[in-house]
TORMILUM-665388 format. One record per atom (N, C-alpha, C): residue number from 1; atom name; y, z, x. Coordinates in steps of 0.1 Angstrom, whole numbers, plus 2048, in hexadecimal, padded with zeros to 3 digits. Each point is the difference from the previous one (the first is absolute). Example, Ala and Ser with C-alpha at 12.3 -4.5 7.8 and 13.67 -1.06 7.14 Angstrom:
<sites>
1 | N | 7C7 | 84E | 884
1 | CA | 80C | 800 | 7F7
1 | C | 80C | 800 | 809
2 | N | 80B | 7F9 | 7FC
2 | CA | 80B | 800 | 809
2 | C | 80B | 808 | 7F8
</sites>
This chain:
<sites>
1 | N | 7D1 | 879 | 845
1 | CA | 7FE | 7F6 | 7FB
1 | C | 80E | 7FF | 805
2 | N | 801 | 7F1 | 7F8
2 | CA | 809 | 7F4 | 804
2 | C | 807 | 7FF | 7F1
3 | N | 80E | 7F3 | 7FE
3 | CA | 809 | 802 | 7F2
3 | C | 804 | 7F1 | 804
4 | N | 800 | 7FF | 7F4
4 | CA | 808 | 7F0 | 7FD
4 | C | 804 | 802 | 7F3
5 | N | 809 | 7FA | 7FE
5 | CA | 808 | 7FA | 7F3
5 | C | 7FF | 7F0 | 7FC
6 | N | 7FD | 7FA | 7F1
6 | CA | 7FB | 7F3 | 804
6 | C | 804 | 7FD | 7F0
7 | N | 80A | 7F8 | 802
7 | CA | 805 | 7FD | 7EE
7 | C | 7F3 | 7F6 | 7F6
8 | N | 806 | 801 | 7F9
8 | CA | 7F9 | 7FB | 7EE
8 | C | 7FE | 7EF | 807
9 | N | 7F3 | 7FF | 800
9 | CA | 7FD | 7EC | 7FE
9 | C | 7FE | 804 | 80F
10 | N | 800 | 808 | 809
10 | CA | 7F5 | 7FF | 80E
10 | C | 7F4 | 805 | 801
11 | N | 7F6 | 7F9 | 808
11 | CA | 7F3 | 806 | 805
11 | C | 801 | 802 | 80B
12 | N | 7F2 | 804 | 802
12 | CA | 7FE | 807 | 812
12 | C | 7F9 | 7F2 | 805
13 | N | 802 | 7FB | 810
13 | CA | 7F4 | 7F7 | 7FE
13 | C | 7F8 | 807 | 80D
14 | N | 803 | 7FE | 80A
14 | CA | 7F9 | 7FA | 80B
14 | C | 804 | 817 | 806
15 | N | 7F8 | 804 | 809
15 | CA | 807 | 80E | 805
15 | C | 7FB | 800 | 813
16 | N | 806 | 805 | 80A
16 | CA | 7FB | 7FF | 807
16 | C | 800 | 810 | 805
17 | N | 7F5 | 801 | 806
17 | CA | 800 | 815 | 802
17 | C | 7FF | 7FB | 812
18 | N | 800 | 80D | 809
18 | CA | 800 | 801 | 80B
18 | C | 7F5 | 7F5 | 80E
19 | N | 7F6 | 7FC | 7FA
19 | CA | 7F9 | 7F6 | 805
19 | C | 801 | 7EE | 802
20 | N | 80B | 7FD | 7F2
20 | CA | 805 | 7F8 | 7FD
20 | C | 802 | 7F5 | 7F2
21 | N | 7FA | 7F9 | 7FA
21 | CA | 800 | 800 | 7F3
21 | C | 7EF | 806 | 7F6
22 | N | 804 | 808 | 7F9
22 | CA | 7F8 | 80A | 7F6
22 | C | 7F2 | 7F4 | 7FD
23 | N | 7F6 | 804 | 806
23 | CA | 7F8 | 7F9 | 7F9
23 | C | 7F1 | 80A | 7FA
24 | N | 7FD | 7F7 | 7ED
24 | CA | 7FB | 807 | 802
24 | C | 7EE | 806 | 808
25 | N | 7FC | 7F6 | 808
25 | CA | 7F9 | 7FC | 806
25 | C | 7FC | 80B | 80F
26 | N | 812 | 801 | 805
26 | CA | 7FF | 80A | 80B
26 | C | 802 | 80D | 7FB
27 | N | 80A | 807 | 7F2
27 | CA | 7FE | 80D | 7FA
27 | C | 7F4 | 805 | 7FB
28 | N | 7FA | 7FC | 7FB
28 | CA | 7F9 | 7FC | 7F1
28 | C | 805 | 809 | 7F0
29 | N | 80A | 7FC | 801
29 | CA | 806 | 807 | 7F1
29 | C | 80B | 7F3 | 801
30 | N | 80E | 802 | 7F8
30 | CA | 80D | 7FB | 800
30 | C | 807 | 807 | 7FF
31 | N | 80A | 800 | 805
31 | CA | 809 | 80D | 805
31 | C | 804 | 807 | 7F2
32 | N | 805 | 80C | 801
32 | CA | 806 | 80C | 7F8
32 | C | 80D | 7F9 | 7FB
33 | N | 800 | 7F3 | 7F8
33 | CA | 811 | 805 | 7FC
33 | C | 804 | 7FD | 7EF
34 | N | 809 | 80D | 7FE
34 | CA | 7FE | 800 | 7ED
34 | C | 80A | 801 | 800
35 | N | 800 | 7F7 | 7F7
35 | CA | 812 | 803 | 7F9
35 | C | 7FB | 80C | 7F9
36 | N | 80E | 808 | 801
36 | CA | 801 | 80D | 7FC
36 | C | 80A | 7FD | 7EE
37 | N | 804 | 80A | 7F7
37 | CA | 802 | 800 | 7F0
37 | C | 80E | 803 | 806
38 | N | 800 | 7FD | 808
38 | CA | 815 | 801 | 804
38 | C | 808 | 7F1 | 803
39 | N | 806 | 802 | 7F0
39 | CA | 80B | 7F4 | 80B
39 | C | 80E | 805 | 806
40 | N | 80B | 7F3 | 800
40 | CA | 80C | 80C | 801
40 | C | 804 | 7EC | 7FC
41 | N | 80D | 803 | 7FD
41 | CA | 809 | 7F4 | 7F1
41 | C | 80C | 7FE | 811
42 | N | 801 | 7F7 | 805
42 | CA | 80E | 7FB | 809
42 | C | 806 | 7FA | 7FD
43 | N | 811 | 801 | 803
43 | CA | 803 | 7EB | 7F6
43 | C | 7FA | 7FA | 7FC
44 | N | 7F7 | 80A | 7F4
44 | CA | 7F7 | 7F4 | 7F7
44 | C | 7F4 | 7F8 | 800
45 | N | 7FD | 80A | 80C
45 | CA | 7F0 | 7FC | 805
45 | C | 7FD | 807 | 7FF
46 | N | 7F0 | 803 | 7FE
46 | CA | 7F9 | 80E | 7FD
46 | C | 7EF | 7FC | 80B
47 | N | 801 | 80A | 808
47 | CA | 7FA | 7FC | 80E
47 | C | 7F7 | 811 | 7FF
48 | N | 7EC | 7FB | 803
48 | CA | 7F9 | 80B | 7FC
48 | C | 7FE | 805 | 80D
49 | N | 801 | 80E | 803
49 | CA | 7F9 | 807 | 80B
49 | C | 7F3 | 7FE | 7FF
50 | N | 7F9 | 800 | 809
50 | CA | 7F5 | 7FC | 805
50 | C | 7FF | 809 | 80D
51 | N | 7F2 | 805 | 802
51 | CA | 7FB | 80B | 80D
51 | C | 7F6 | 7F2 | 806
52 | N | 801 | 804 | 80F
52 | CA | 7F4 | 7FB | 80A
52 | C | 7FD | 809 | 80A
53 | N | 7F2 | 7FB | 801
53 | CA | 7FA | 80F | 80C
53 | C | 80B | 7FB | 80D
54 | N | 7F6 | 808 | 807
54 | CA | 80C | 802 | 80D
54 | C | 7F9 | 7F3 | 80E
55 | N | 7F8 | 7FD | 7FE
55 | CA | 7F7 | 7F2 | 809
55 | C | 80B | 7F3 | 7FB
56 | N | 805 | 7FE | 7F1
56 | CA | 802 | 7F9 | 801
56 | C | 811 | 7FF | 807
57 | N | 803 | 7F3 | 803
57 | CA | 812 | 7FD | 80E
57 | C | 804 | 7F9 | 7F8
58 | N | 7FE | 7F2 | 7F7
58 | CA | 803 | 7F4 | 7FA
58 | C | 7FD | 803 | 7F2
59 | N | 80A | 7F6 | 7F6
59 | CA | 7F7 | 7FE | 7F5
59 | C | 810 | 7EF | 800
60 | N | 7F7 | 7FC | 7FC
60 | CA | 802 | 7EC | 7FA
60 | C | 7FD | 804 | 7F5
61 | N | 80C | 7F9 | 7F9
61 | CA | 803 | 800 | 7EF
61 | C | 808 | 7F7 | 7FC
62 | N | 7FD | 7F8 | 7F6
62 | CA | 7FF | 7F3 | 7FB
62 | C | 808 | 7FB | 7EF
63 | N | 807 | 802 | 7FA
63 | CA | 801 | 7FC | 7F4
63 | C | 7F4 | 7FA | 7F9
64 | N | 7FF | 808 | 7EF
64 | CA | 7F4 | 7FA | 7FF
64 | C | 801 | 7F5 | 7EF
65 | N | 810 | 7FC | 804
65 | CA | 804 | 7F9 | 7F1
65 | C | 7FD | 7EF | 80E
66 | N | 7FD | 7F8 | 7F9
66 | CA | 7F5 | 7F2 | 80F
66 | C | 816 | 7F6 | 7FE
67 | N | 803 | 7FD | 80D
67 | CA | 80B | 7FA | 802
67 | C | 806 | 7F9 | 7FA
68 | N | 80B | 7FF | 805
68 | CA | 808 | 7FA | 7F4
68 | C | 805 | 7E9 | 804
69 | N | 7F6 | 7F9 | 803
69 | CA | 801 | 7F1 | 7FF
69 | C | 812 | 7FA | 7FC
70 | N | 805 | 803 | 7FB
70 | CA | 80C | 801 | 7FD
70 | C | 80E | 807 | 80E
71 | N | 800 | 80B | 800
71 | CA | 804 | 803 | 808
71 | C | 7FB | 80A | 808
72 | N | 7FB | 7F6 | 80E
72 | CA | 7F8 | 80B | 80E
72 | C | 809 | 808 | 808
73 | N | 811 | 7FB | 7FD
73 | CA | 805 | 80B | 807
73 | C | 7FC | 811 | 7FB
74 | N | 7FF | 802 | 7F8
74 | CA | 7FC | 808 | 7F8
74 | C | 7F6 | 80A | 805
75 | N | 7ED | 7F7 | 806
75 | CA | 7F9 | 801 | 7FC
75 | C | 7FE | 80E | 80A
76 | N | 7F5 | 80B | 7FE
76 | CA | 7FE | 802 | 811
76 | C | 7F2 | 800 | 7FD
77 | N | 7F7 | 802 | 80D
77 | CA | 7F8 | 7FD | 801
77 | C | 7F9 | 810 | 802
78 | N | 805 | 804 | 806
78 | CA | 7FB | 811 | 808
78 | C | 809 | 803 | 809
79 | N | 7FB | 810 | 7FE
79 | CA | 80B | 804 | 80B
79 | C | 7F0 | 80B | 809
80 | N | 806 | 806 | 808
80 | CA | 7F4 | 805 | 80B
80 | C | 80F | 814 | 7FA
81 | N | 7F6 | 807 | 7FB
81 | CA | 80C | 80C | 802
81 | C | 7F5 | 80B | 80B
82 | N | 80F | 802 | 813
82 | CA | 7F4 | 804 | 804
82 | C | 80B | 80D | 80B
83 | N | 806 | 806 | 7F1
83 | CA | 802 | 80E | 7FE
83 | C | 801 | 808 | 800
84 | N | 7F7 | 801 | 7FA
84 | CA | 7FA | 809 | 7F4
84 | C | 809 | 814 | 7F9
85 | N | 7FC | 806 | 7F5
85 | CA | 80C | 809 | 805
85 | C | 7F7 | 80D | 7FE
86 | N | 802 | 80B | 804
86 | CA | 7FA | 80C | 7FB
86 | C | 803 | 80A | 7F8
87 | N | 800 | 80B | 7FB
87 | CA | 801 | 801 | 7F4
87 | C | 80E | 806 | 802
88 | N | 804 | 808 | 80B
88 | CA | 80C | 806 | 7FE
88 | C | 80A | 7F3 | 7FD
89 | N | 804 | 7F4 | 805
89 | CA | 801 | 7F7 | 7FB
89 | C | 7FF | 7F6 | 7F4
90 | N | 7F6 | 806 | 7FE
90 | CA | 7FC | 7FC | 7EF
90 | C | 80E | 806 | 7F3
91 | N | 7FC | 813 | 805
91 | CA | 80B | 807 | 7FA
91 | C | 812 | 7F9 | 802
92 | N | 805 | 804 | 80E
92 | CA | 804 | 7F4 | 801
92 | C | 809 | 7FA | 7F8
93 | N | 7F9 | 7F2 | 802
93 | CA | 7FD | 7F9 | 7F3
93 | C | 805 | 804 | 7EE
94 | N | 7F8 | 804 | 7FE
94 | CA | 7FF | 806 | 7F2
94 | C | 80B | 80A | 7FF
95 | N | 80B | 805 | 805
95 | CA | 807 | 807 | 804
95 | C | 80E | 7F8 | 7FD
96 | N | 7FF | 7F6 | 804
96 | CA | 80E | 7F9 | 802
96 | C | 802 | 7FC | 7F3
97 | N | 80E | 802 | 7FD
97 | CA | 80B | 800 | 7F5
97 | C | 7FB | 7F0 | 7F8
98 | N | 801 | 7F7 | 804
98 | CA | 7FC | 7F1 | 7FD
98 | C | 7F1 | 7FD | 7F8
99 | N | 7FB | 804 | 806
99 | CA | 7F3 | 7FF | 7F7
99 | C | 7FA | 807 | 7F7
100 | N | 7FD | 7FF | 7F4
100 | CA | 7F5 | 80A | 7F7
100 | C | 7F3 | 801 | 805
101 | N | 7FD | 805 | 7F8
101 | CA | 7F1 | 806 | 800
101 | C | 7F8 | 801 | 7F3
102 | N | 7F2 | 7FE | 800
102 | CA | 7FD | 7FE | 7F0
102 | C | 7EF | 803 | 80B
103 | N | 7FB | 805 | 7FB
103 | CA | 7F2 | 806 | 7FF
103 | C | 7F6 | 7FD | 7F6
104 | N | 7F4 | 7FC | 7FF
104 | CA | 7F5 | 7FC | 7F9
104 | C | 7FA | 7FA | 800
105 | N | 7F6 | 7FB | 7F9
105 | CA | 7F6 | 7F9 | 800
105 | C | 802 | 7EF | 7FF
106 | N | 806 | 7F5 | 80C
106 | CA | 7FF | 7F4 | 803
106 | C | 801 | 7F8 | 7F7
107 | N | 7EE | 802 | 801
107 | CA | 809 | 7F9 | 7EF
107 | C | 807 | 7FA | 7F3
108 | N | 805 | 80A | 800
108 | CA | 805 | 807 | 7F0
108 | C | 814 | 7FB | 808
109 | N | 7FF | 7FD | 806
109 | CA | 80E | 7FF | 802
109 | C | 807 | 7EF | 7FF
</sites>
């Protein structure tokens, strides 16, 4: 399994696997990407831990809020995560002093 942290207000977009962009037609299923019931607070930012299957190589993430036409400099269209982390790296991140970890139902936090 691979993992990544994603800030509140962001969602998963396109996904790439070993054969290129992940399509339902090619794989006959959606990629296994699950938001876990674990988040960290880092510098006032809440980031949720996601688990992805090993076949996933890259994940596009994008903000859920609509673009602000009054301040286009702050608008981010999307970001592609190319360096997913393993379980050991997750534990290292959770063990840092600067983060606060919370567990529980994401809908209740």
